[in-house]
C-alpha positions as CSV (number, residue, x, y, z in Angstrom):
1,M,31.9,33.1,-68.1
2,Y,28.3,31.9,-68.6
3,T,27.0,29.7,-65.8
4,A,23.6,28.2,-65.3
5,K,22.8,26.1,-62.2
6,N,19.8,24.0,-61.2
7,I,17.6,25.2,-64.1
8,H,14.0,24.1,-64.0
9,K,11.3,25.0,-66.5
10,S,7.7,23.8,-66.9
11,L,5.4,24.4,-69.8
12,Q,1.6,24.2,-69.1
13,S,2.4,22.8,-65.7
14,K,4.5,20.0,-67.2
15,P,8.1,19.8,-66.1
16,V,10.3,20.0,-69.2
17,I,13.7,21.0,-67.8
18,R,14.8,19.5,-64.5
19,G,17.9,20.6,-62.6
20,V,20.2,21.2,-65.6
21,E,23.6,22.9,-65.1
22,V,25.6,24.4,-68.0
23,L,29.0,26.1,-68.1
24,V,30.2,28.0,-71.2
25,K,33.6,29.4,-71.1
26,P,35.0,32.1,-73.4
27,K,36.8,30.6,-76.5
28,S,34.8,27.4,-76.2
29,I,31.9,25.6,-78.0
30,T,29.4,23.5,-76.1
31,A,27.0,21.3,-78.0
32,I,23.6,20.0,-76.7
33,I,22.4,16.8,-78.4
34,G,19.7,14.3,-77.6
35,P,16.4,12.8,-78.7
36,S,13.6,14.9,-80.2
37,G,11.3,16.2,-77.6
38,G,14.0,16.0,-74.9
39,G,13.9,19.7,-74.0
40,K,16.8,21.1,-76.0
41,T,15.1,24.1,-77.5
42,T,13.2,24.8,-74.3
43,L,16.5,24.8,-72.4
44,L,18.0,27.2,-74.9
45,R,15.1,29.5,-74.6
46,A,15.5,29.5,-70.8
47,L,19.2,30.0,-70.9
48,S,18.8,32.9,-73.3
49,L,16.3,34.5,-70.8
50,I,13.7,34.8,-73.6
51,E,11.5,32.4,-71.6
52,P,13.3,32.6,-68.2
53,P,13.6,29.5,-65.9
54,D,11.1,28.9,-63.2
55,T,13.9,28.3,-60.7
56,G,17.6,28.4,-60.8
57,M,20.5,30.8,-61.3
58,I,22.2,32.2,-64.4
59,S,25.4,34.3,-64.3
60,I,26.8,36.1,-67.3
61,D,30.2,37.5,-66.7
62,G,29.3,38.3,-63.1
63,Q,25.8,39.6,-63.8
64,S,23.5,37.2,-61.8
65,Y,19.9,36.3,-62.5
66,N,18.1,34.4,-59.8
67,F,14.7,32.6,-60.4
68,P,12.0,32.9,-59.5
69,N,12.5,36.6,-60.3
70,I,10.7,38.3,-57.4
71,N,10.8,41.9,-58.7
72,G,9.9,40.8,-62.3
73,V,12.7,42.9,-63.9
74,I,15.5,41.3,-66.0
75,I,18.4,43.3,-67.3
76,N,18.6,42.3,-71.0
77,P,22.1,40.9,-71.6
78,W,21.8,41.6,-75.4
79,P,24.1,42.0,-77.3
80,K,26.6,40.5,-74.8
81,M,24.5,37.3,-75.2
82,T,22.9,36.8,-78.6
83,V,20.7,33.9,-79.8
84,V,19.6,32.5,-83.1
85,F,16.6,30.3,-83.2
86,Q,15.2,28.1,-86.0
87,Q,12.4,30.6,-86.7
88,L,15.2,33.2,-87.7
89,F,12.9,36.2,-87.1
90,L,13.8,38.2,-90.2
91,W,11.8,41.4,-91.0
92,P,9.9,40.5,-94.2
93,H,9.7,44.1,-95.5
94,L,13.4,44.6,-95.2
95,T,16.1,43.2,-97.6
96,L,18.6,40.8,-96.1
97,R,21.2,43.5,-96.0
98,Q,18.8,45.8,-94.1
99,N,18.1,42.9,-91.7
100,L,21.8,42.4,-91.2
101,L,22.6,46.1,-90.6
102,L,19.5,47.0,-88.5
103,P,20.9,45.9,-85.0
104,I,24.2,47.8,-85.6
105,E,23.1,50.9,-87.5
106,D,23.7,53.1,-84.5
107,A,27.1,51.6,-83.8
108,M,28.6,51.5,-87.3
109,T,32.3,52.1,-87.5
110,D,34.9,51.3,-90.1
111,A,35.9,48.2,-88.2
112,K,32.3,47.1,-87.9
113,Q,31.8,47.6,-91.7
114,K,34.9,45.6,-92.3
115,L,33.4,42.7,-90.3
116,V,30.1,43.0,-92.1
117,D,31.9,42.8,-95.5
118,E,33.9,39.8,-94.2
119,V,30.9,37.9,-93.1
120,I,29.0,38.6,-96.3
121,A,32.0,37.3,-98.3
122,F,32.6,34.3,-96.1
123,F,29.1,33.0,-96.3
124,D,28.9,33.8,-100.0
125,M,25.9,36.0,-99.6
126,A,26.8,38.9,-102.0
127,H,24.6,37.6,-104.8
128,F,21.4,37.5,-102.7
129,I,22.1,40.0,-99.8
130,D,19.9,42.7,-101.4
131,R,16.9,40.4,-101.9
132,Y,13.9,40.1,-99.5
133,P,13.4,37.1,-97.2
134,S,10.6,35.8,-99.4
135,E,12.9,35.7,-102.4
136,V,15.6,33.4,-101.0
137,S,15.9,29.8,-99.7
138,G,15.7,28.7,-96.1
139,G,19.4,28.0,-96.1
140,Q,20.2,31.5,-97.3
141,K,18.0,33.0,-94.6
142,Q,19.7,30.8,-92.0
143,R,23.1,32.0,-93.1
144,L,21.9,35.6,-92.9
145,A,20.5,35.1,-89.4
146,L,23.8,33.7,-88.2
147,A,25.7,36.5,-89.8
148,R,23.4,39.1,-88.1
149,A,24.3,37.6,-84.7
150,I,28.0,37.5,-85.5
151,V,28.3,41.2,-86.5
152,L,27.0,42.0,-83.0
153,E,30.3,40.5,-81.7
154,P,28.6,38.9,-78.7
155,S,30.6,37.4,-75.8
156,Y,28.2,34.4,-75.8
157,L,26.4,33.1,-78.8
158,L,23.4,30.6,-78.5
159,L,22.4,28.7,-81.6
160,D,19.4,26.5,-82.1
161,E,19.8,23.9,-85.0
162,I,21.7,26.5,-87.1
163,T,22.6,23.9,-89.7
164,S,19.2,22.4,-90.2
165,A,18.5,23.9,-93.6
166,L,22.0,23.8,-94.9
167,D,23.8,21.4,-97.3
168,V,27.0,19.7,-96.5
169,E,29.2,22.4,-98.0
170,Q,27.5,25.2,-96.1
171,I,27.6,23.2,-92.8
172,A,31.4,22.9,-93.3
173,R,31.6,26.7,-93.9
174,I,29.5,27.4,-90.7
175,L,31.8,25.1,-88.7
176,E,34.8,26.9,-90.0
177,F,33.4,30.3,-89.2
178,L,32.2,29.3,-85.7
179,L,35.7,28.1,-84.9
180,L,37.0,31.5,-86.0
181,V,34.4,33.3,-83.8
182,R,35.4,31.0,-80.9
183,D,39.1,31.8,-81.4
184,R,38.3,35.5,-81.2
185,G,37.0,34.9,-77.6
186,C,33.3,34.1,-78.0
187,G,31.7,31.3,-75.9
188,I,29.2,29.3,-78.1
189,L,26.4,27.1,-77.0
190,L,24.6,25.2,-79.8
191,V,21.8,22.7,-80.1
192,T,22.3,20.3,-83.0
193,H,21.1,16.9,-84.2
194,H,24.2,16.5,-86.3
195,L,26.5,14.3,-84.2
196,N,29.5,14.7,-86.5
197,F,29.1,18.5,-86.4
198,A,29.0,18.3,-82.6
199,R,32.1,16.0,-82.6
200,R,34.1,18.4,-84.8
201,A,32.9,21.7,-83.3
202,A,32.5,21.2,-79.5
203,S,35.0,20.9,-76.7
204,Q,32.0,19.9,-74.5
205,I,29.0,17.8,-75.4
206,I,25.8,17.6,-73.3
207,C,23.2,14.9,-74.0
208,L,19.8,16.0,-72.8
209,D,16.8,13.7,-72.6
210,Q,13.4,14.2,-70.8
211,G,14.8,17.5,-69.5
212,Q,17.8,16.0,-67.7
213,V,21.5,15.6,-68.5
214,L,22.2,12.0,-69.3
215,E,25.9,12.5,-69.9
216,Q,28.4,15.2,-70.6
217,G,32.1,15.5,-71.5
218,G,34.4,15.8,-74.5
219,A,33.8,14.2,-77.9
220,E,35.0,10.9,-76.5
221,I,31.6,10.4,-74.9
222,L,30.2,9.8,-78.4
223,E,32.6,6.8,-78.8
224,N,32.3,5.4,-75.3
225,P,28.9,6.4,-73.7
226,K,28.5,5.2,-70.1
227,N,24.7,5.9,-69.8
228,D,22.5,3.2,-71.2
229,R,19.9,5.6,-72.5
230,F,22.6,7.7,-74.2
231,R,24.1,4.6,-75.7
232,S,20.6,3.6,-77.1
233,F,20.2,7.1,-78.6
234,L,23.6,7.0,-80.3
235,S,22.8,3.5,-81.7
236,H,19.5,4.7,-83.2
237,V,21.2,7.8,-84.7
238,M,24.0,5.8,-86.2
239,A,21.5,3.2,-87.7
240,A,19.5,6.0,-89.3
241,S,22.5,7.8,-90.8
């Protein structure tokens, strides 16, 4: 189980995340939604330990991380916890196939190769997998970045706007595959601005605004919000869609 308690994070001395708590269980999907600038990506970076919290506690299957970190040493939870950010971080001098295989080249087995082939086929990447990042679209790179995370077979997968560069058909494919990954035991935490995607994917939804949780619960909170600010956010999103 992934647990984060009382997470605080400031950027340039400005509080961005204030007292957030998150629980991600195996075989579950949690979606973080909310207004732009509300702290969603900053929270995900803190939860992934890439930019650790200023204060708070994170526990990943019993391995605890307490902040502030007095000794300055953090045991990297990768690949147990794997994260995909909007920047994607693909090596430009490697083909997409090489980018996909690089993190697992020392652990390749027949079963792992079968998973690689399955992911390439599922995301319909065979016709561009041997091209370089500069030769494919943003959506194709986004599919590759997600595939690269999935072949690591993490226990927890953190995703930042993974559908932002995808069309409706590809979003449906991503949803289908994430549900399969969930059913295999993975706990997934994702940031999304697609309310319908959150509604269909997540068993828990967290609305974050100004670094604080406005409301959280199942998909029903999208239909019957209790917080006034959350209700206003949903109204604006619906009006713009």
